[in-house]
C-alpha positions in Angstrom: 0.4 20.3 -46.7 -0.9 23.3 -46.1 1.0 26.2 -44.0 -0.3 26.9 -40.7 0.7 30.3 -41.9 -2.5 32.6 -43.4 -2.1 35.0 -46.1 -2.7 37.7 -43.3 0.7 37.7 -42.0 1.2 35.0 -40.1 -1.5 35.8 -37.1 -4.4 33.6 -38.2 -4.4 30.2 -38.3 -4.7 28.4 -41.7 -8.1 26.9 -42.4 -7.1 24.1 -44.6 -9.2 25.1 -47.4 -7.4 22.5 -49.3 -6.2 19.7 -47.3 -7.3 17.8 -44.2 -6.8 19.3 -40.7 -3.5 17.9 -39.3 -4.2 16.0 -36.2 -1.9 18.8 -34.4 -4.3 21.3 -35.3 -7.5 19.7 -34.0 -9.5 21.8 -31.5 -10.7 20.3 -28.2 -14.0 19.1 -28.0 -15.7 21.9 -26.2 -14.5 24.3 -28.8 -15.9 22.6 -31.7 -19.2 22.0 -29.8 -19.1 25.8 -29.0 -19.2 26.1 -32.8 -22.0 23.9 -33.0 -23.9 25.1 -30.1 -24.3 28.5 -30.8 -25.5 28.3 -34.4 -29.4 26.6 -34.6 -30.1 28.3 -31.2 -31.4 31.5 -32.8 -34.1 33.7 -33.2 -35.0 33.2 -36.9 -35.1 29.0 -35.6 -37.8 30.5 -33.2 -39.5 31.3 -35.7 -40.4 27.9 -37.7 -41.1 26.6 -34.3 -43.6 28.7 -33.8 -45.2 28.8 -37.2 -45.6 25.0 -36.2 -46.7 25.2 -33.2 -49.9 27.7 -34.5 -50.6 25.5 -37.4 -50.6 21.9 -35.4 -51.0 22.6 -31.8 -48.7 22.6 -29.1 -48.6 18.8 -28.9 -48.7 17.3 -32.6 -46.5 20.2 -33.2 -44.0 19.4 -30.2 -44.0 15.7 -31.9 -43.0 17.4 -35.4 -40.2 19.2 -34.1 -38.6 16.7 -31.6 -38.8 14.1 -35.0 -37.4 16.3 -37.5 -34.3 17.2 -35.1 -33.7 13.2 -34.1 -33.3 12.9 -37.9 -30.9 15.7 -38.1 -29.0 14.3 -35.3 -28.8 11.3 -37.3 -27.9 12.7 -41.0 -25.5 15.6 -39.6 -24.2 13.2 -36.9 -22.9 10.3 -39.6 -21.5 12.9 -41.8 -19.7 14.4 -38.8 -18.4 11.2 -37.8 -16.3 10.9 -41.0 -15.2 14.4 -41.2 -14.0 13.9 -37.3 -12.1 10.8 -39.0 -10.8 12.2 -41.8 -10.2 16.0 -41.1 -11.6 16.9 -44.7 -14.6 19.7 -45.6 -17.4 19.3 -47.3 -15.6 20.1 -50.6 -13.1 17.3 -50.2 -15.7 14.7 -49.4 -18.1 15.8 -52.3 -14.7 15.3 -54.2 -14.5 11.9 -53.1 -17.9 10.9 -53.7 -18.9 13.1 -57.0 -15.8 13.1 -58.7 -12.9 15.6 -58.8 -14.9 17.5 -61.5 -18.1 16.7 -60.4 -18.0 18.0 -57.0 -18.1 21.6 -58.4 -21.8 21.2 -58.8 -22.3 19.6 -55.2 -20.3 21.7 -53.2 -21.0 24.8 -55.5 -24.8 24.6 -55.3 -24.9 24.5 -51.7 -22.3 26.5 -51.0 -24.2 29.2 -53.0 -27.4 28.4 -50.9 -25.4 29.5 -47.7 -24.6 32.7 -49.1 -28.2 33.1 -49.7 -28.7 32.3 -45.8 -26.3 34.9 -44.7 -28.2 37.4 -46.9 -31.6 36.0 -45.3 -30.3 36.4 -41.6 -28.6 39.7 -42.3 -31.7 41.4 -43.7 -33.7 40.4 -40.5 -31.3 42.0 -38.4 -32.1 45.1 -39.6 -35.5 44.2 -39.6 -35.7 43.1 -36.3 -34.1 46.4 -35.0 -36.3 48.5 -37.6 -39.7 47.0 -36.2 -38.1 47.5 -32.5 -36.7 50.8 -33.0 -37.9 52.2 -36.5 -34.2 52.7 -37.3 -33.3 52.2 -40.9 -33.3 49.0 -42.3 -30.9 48.9 -44.8 -28.4 51.0 -42.8 -28.7 48.1 -40.0 -28.4 45.7 -42.1 -25.6 47.0 -43.6 -23.5 47.7 -40.7 -24.6 44.5 -39.5 -23.2 42.9 -42.1 -19.9 44.1 -41.9 -19.2 43.5 -38.5 -20.5 39.5 -39.5 -17.7 39.4 -42.5 -15.4 40.6 -40.0 -16.2 37.9 -37.5 -16.4 35.3 -40.3 -12.9 36.8 -41.9 -10.8 35.4 -38.2 -11.9 31.9 -39.1 -12.9 28.7 -37.2 -12.0 30.5 -33.9 -14.6 33.3 -34.2 -17.2 30.8 -34.9 -16.6 29.1 -31.4 -16.6 32.4 -29.4 -19.8 33.6 -31.4 -21.0 30.8 -30.9 -20.4 30.5 -27.0 -21.7 33.8 -26.9 -24.7 33.6 -28.5 -26.4 30.8 -26.7 -26.4 32.5 -23.3 -28.0 35.4 -24.9 -30.7 33.2 -26.4 -31.3 31.5 -23.1 -31.4 35.1 -21.2 -33.9 36.3 -23.7 -36.1 33.8 -23.6 -36.6 33.8 -19.8 -36.9 37.7 -20.1 -39.9 36.8 -22.1 -41.4 33.9 -20.5 -41.2 36.2 -17.2 -42.7 39.7 -19.1 -45.3 37.3 -20.6 -46.1 35.2 -18.1 -47.8 38.8 -16.3 -50.3 39.0 -19.3 -51.0 35.3 -19.8 -51.9 32.2 -18.4 -49.1 29.4 -19.4 -51.6 26.5 -18.0 -53.2 26.3 -21.0 -50.1 26.0 -23.2 -49.9 22.3 -23.6 -53.7 22.1 -24.4 -53.2 24.7 -27.5 -54.9 23.4 -30.4 -53.2 25.9 -32.8 -54.8 28.9 -35.0 -58.2 28.4 -36.7 -57.6 27.5 -40.8 -54.0 26.2 -40.3 -53.4 24.0 -43.1 -49.9 22.6 -42.5 -49.5 19.0 -42.3 -47.9 16.9 -40.1 -45.1 16.4 -42.8 -44.7 19.5 -44.1 -43.9 20.7 -40.8 -40.9 18.2 -40.3 -39.2 19.5 -43.4 -40.4 23.2 -42.7 -38.0 22.2 -39.2 -35.6 20.1 -41.2 -35.0 22.8 -43.7 -33.9 25.5 -41.4 -30.7 23.8 -41.2 -30.1 21.0 -43.6 -27.5 23.3 -46.1 -25.1 24.0 -43.6 -25.8 20.3 -41.6 -24.9 18.8 -44.9 -21.7 20.4 -44.5 -21.1 19.4 -41.4 -17.8 18.7 -42.4 -16.7 22.1 -42.7 -16.9 22.9 -38.9 -16.4 19.2 -37.1 -13.5 18.3 -39.4 -11.6 20.2 -36.3 -12.8 17.4 -34.0 -9.8 15.4 -32.8 -12.1 12.0 -33.8 -15.3 11.0 -35.1 -17.1 10.5 -31.6 -16.1 13.9 -30.6 -17.6 14.9 -34.1 -20.6 13.4 -33.5 -20.9 14.7 -29.4 -20.3 17.7 -30.7 -23.0 17.6 -33.3 -25.5 16.2 -30.5 -25.2 20.1 -29.0 -26.7 21.2 -32.0 -29.1 18.8 -33.0 -31.2 17.8 -31.0 -30.3 19.9 -27.9 -29.6 23.8 -29.0 -32.2 23.5 -31.9 -34.7 22.2 -30.1 -34.5 25.3 -27.4 -35.0 27.6 -30.1 -37.8 25.9 -32.3 -39.8 24.8 -28.4 -39.4 28.1 -27.1 -40.8 30.0 -30.3 -43.3 27.4 -29.8 -44.3 27.6 -26.3 -44.5 31.3 -26.7 -47.0 31.1 -29.8 -49.2 28.4 -27.6 -49.2 30.7 -24.3 -50.9 33.1 -26.4 -47.9 35.6 -26.2 -47.1 36.6 -29.9 -49.2 38.5 -32.2 -50.1 36.7 -35.3 -48.2 33.7 -35.0 -49.2 32.1 -38.2 -47.1 35.0 -39.9 -44.7 35.7 -37.1 -44.0 32.6 -36.0 -41.7 32.3 -32.5 -40.3 35.7 -32.6 -40.6 37.0 -29.1 -38.4 40.2 -30.0 -41.8 42.4 -29.3 -42.2 41.1 -26.2 -39.1 42.3 -25.3 -39.4 45.8 -26.6 -42.9 46.2 -25.0 -42.3 47.7 -21.3 -39.7 50.4 -23.1 -37.1 50.1 -20.8 -34.2 51.2 -21.6 -31.9 48.4 -20.2 -33.8 46.0 -21.9 -33.8 47.5 -25.1 -29.9 47.6 -25.0 -30.2 44.1 -24.7 -32.6 43.3 -27.3 -30.1 45.3 -29.7 -26.9 43.5 -28.7 -29.2 40.0 -29.0 -30.1 40.2 -32.2 -26.6 41.2 -33.3 -25.1 38.8 -31.3 -27.8 35.9 -31.9 -28.1 36.1 -35.9 -24.2 37.2 -36.7 -23.9 33.5 -35.2 -25.9 32.0 -38.1 -24.6 35.0 -40.2 -20.8 34.0 -40.4 -21.2 30.2 -39.9 -23.1 30.3 -42.8 -20.7 32.8 -44.7 -17.8 30.5 -43.8 -19.1 27.7 -45.1 -19.7 29.4 -48.5 -16.0 30.9 -48.5 -14.4 27.6 -47.5 -16.2 25.7 -50.4 -15.7 27.9 -53.0 -12.4 28.5 -52.3 -11.7 25.1 -53.0 -13.4 25.5 -56.5 -11.7 28.8 -57.3 -8.4 27.7 -55.9 -8.0 30.5 -53.4 -7.9 31.6 -49.9 -11.1 31.5 -47.2 -10.2 34.9 -46.3 -10.4 36.6 -49.5 -13.8 34.4 -50.9 -15.1 35.7 -47.7 -14.7 39.1 -48.3 -16.1 39.1 -52.2 -19.1 36.3 -50.7 -19.9 38.6 -48.0 -20.2 41.8 -49.8 -21.9 39.6 -52.7 -24.6 38.7 -49.4 -24.7 41.9 -48.2 -25.8 43.4 -51.2 -28.7 40.8 -51.7 -29.6 41.4 -47.8 -30.0 45.4 -48.3 -32.0 44.6 -51.6 -34.5 42.6 -49.7 -33.4 39.1 -50.9 -34.1 38.1 -47.6 -37.6 37.9 -47.2 -37.9 34.9 -49.5 -37.4 32.7 -46.3 -40.5 30.9 -47.3 -39.0 30.1 -51.2 -35.5 29.1 -49.6 -37.4 26.4 -47.2 -39.0 24.9 -50.0 -35.7 24.1 -52.2 -33.7 22.8 -49.3 -36.4 20.5 -48.3 -36.3 18.7 -51.6 -33.4 19.6 -53.3 -30.4 19.3 -49.9 -31.3 15.8 -48.4 -30.5 13.3 -50.7 -27.6 14.8 -51.7 -26.2 14.4 -48.0 -28.0 11.1 -47.9 -25.4 10.2 -50.9 -22.8 11.4 -49.2 -23.5 9.2 -46.2 -24.3 6.0 -48.5 -21.0 6.6 -50.4 -18.4 7.4 -47.2 -20.0 5.6 -44.1 -22.1 2.6 -45.6 -19.6 1.8 -48.6 -16.5 3.1 -47.0 -14.5 -0.1 -47.5 -14.9 0.6 -51.3 -13.3 4.6 -50.7 -9.6 3.3 -50.2 -7.8 3.0 -53.6 -10.6 3.4 -55.4 -10.5 4.9 -59.3 -10.1 8.3 -59.0 -12.9 10.1 -61.6 -13.6 12.7 -63.3 -17.2 12.5 -62.6 -19.0 9.7 -60.7 -22.7 9.6 -62.5 -23.9 7.1 -59.8 -23.6 10.0 -57.0 -25.4 12.3 -59.9 -27.7 9.6 -60.4 -29.0 8.8 -56.6 -29.1 12.9 -55.8 -31.1 13.3 -58.7 -33.5 10.9 -58.2 -34.1 11.5 -54.6 -34.7 15.1 -55.0 -37.1 14.3 -58.4 -39.2 11.8 -55.9 -38.8 14.8 -53.3 -40.7 17.3 -55.9 -43.2 14.7 -56.5 -44.1 14.1 -53.0 -43.8 18.0 -52.0 -46.6 18.9 -54.9 -49.0 15.6 -54.6 -48.6 14.4 -51.0 -48.0 17.0 -48.6 -49.4 14.4 -45.9 -45.6 13.1 -46.2 -42.1 14.7 -45.5 -40.4 15.4 -48.8 -37.2 16.1 -46.9 -37.3 12.2 -45.5 -38.4 10.9 -48.4 -35.8 12.1 -51.0 -33.5 11.7 -47.9 -34.0 7.7 -48.0 -34.6 7.5 -51.9 -31.5 9.0 -52.8 -29.4 6.8 -50.4 -31.5 3.5 -51.6 -30.9 4.3 -55.2 -27.6 5.1 -54.7 -26.7 1.8 -52.8 -28.4 -0.2 -55.2 -26.4 0.9 -58.1 -23.4 0.8 -56.4 -23.7 -2.9 -55.0 -24.6 -3.8 -58.3 -21.6 -2.8 -60.0 -18.1 -4.2 -58.7 -15.4 -2.1 -56.8 -13.3 -0.2 -58.7 -9.9 0.3 -56.7 -6.3 0.6 -58.1 -2.9 -1.4 -56.9 -3.3 -4.8 -54.8 -5.6 -5.9 -51.8 -3.0 -5.8 -50.1 -2.2 -2.0 -50.6 -5.9 -1.7 -50.0 -6.4 -3.4 -46.5 -2.8 -1.5 -45.7 -4.4 2.0 -46.7 -7.8 1.3 -44.9 -5.4 0.4 -41.8 -3.6 3.5 -42.0 -6.8 6.1 -41.8 -8.8 3.9 -39.2 -11.6 2.3 -41.1 
């Protein structure tokens, strides 16, 4: 059992990198919901919402955003339910499904991707303030990155604080943007907005683009919802993010695009910061600086937390040490400009990540009764087959059938393939049937 004292002199609670969170250390529903609520309600989530509406028009774009968020609720909610039951983080979940050595591939891949998102959003912070005020982009990204790393170092409590602050700031910022835009644009034609001429995005691609913004950390949801008191509270906390907070962010961007308030929406999407800085009001400018840093800092700290927690388990170290190491790497990438490859990240996530999460759901939710007493394996090939087949089919769909959502197709294929293989095999268990039943009762599954 891990101690509740950290390696920082006992002032910070253990993050339980290598074991489930004990019941006495679980957090309240409000705390876990605060962690989730402020995560997707961010400026860089308003951007894809605006792009989708610009490409499809308001009504079809709204439908794509809504469908994507409902699917994310089911997807992330199931993983969160399991995490709330067991207290296990993402690395421990993947160990059960992919094997005691095989999990390194799954956990290592996704925890590296989220460090990329940390770099992207850190770079976006510098870019946003550079575009708004002409400040040195690299310098601002560097300063902001240090702040974000420090917040992550504090652990899960800091994530709840930043989430609780970031969400209200976003809502205030949107309200101000709408009020300013209303003075120059007629909102009466929003619902009839047909999109920009020449838009090439399909409905399926739009669903994937919306899902892909949070598929990575959504798949790693256990890192956050393992702190829930039970599975039910884990699901409720998830709902605060998907669909609620995510919808608010994406539809805010889409609404302002449909109102004609954003220049070049096909590229800028729902980025509404130029609306806020347009009046040149010093008080509003100060608010914009605080808003951008806190808002993007929330997603940065969440992503870095995901990455540091999983990598600390892989290398058998501490989350806070890995926060400093990975944070420095991500910060260097942000200053170097790697964050600009946004579309490439979305394409990668939309194809590869969904079937990984689907295999976890199939194994730990659908086939959960097989988990207790199952023979431990270094590598579980069936999990990799399900993930691999789902990813390959998703890639084929991405390249040849753009009208379909490669994220949804890959997710469904990965789940079905894994279930088909596992159900065709005889369950492998150690001990007696009575031992297994007793263990089932002990963990409540």
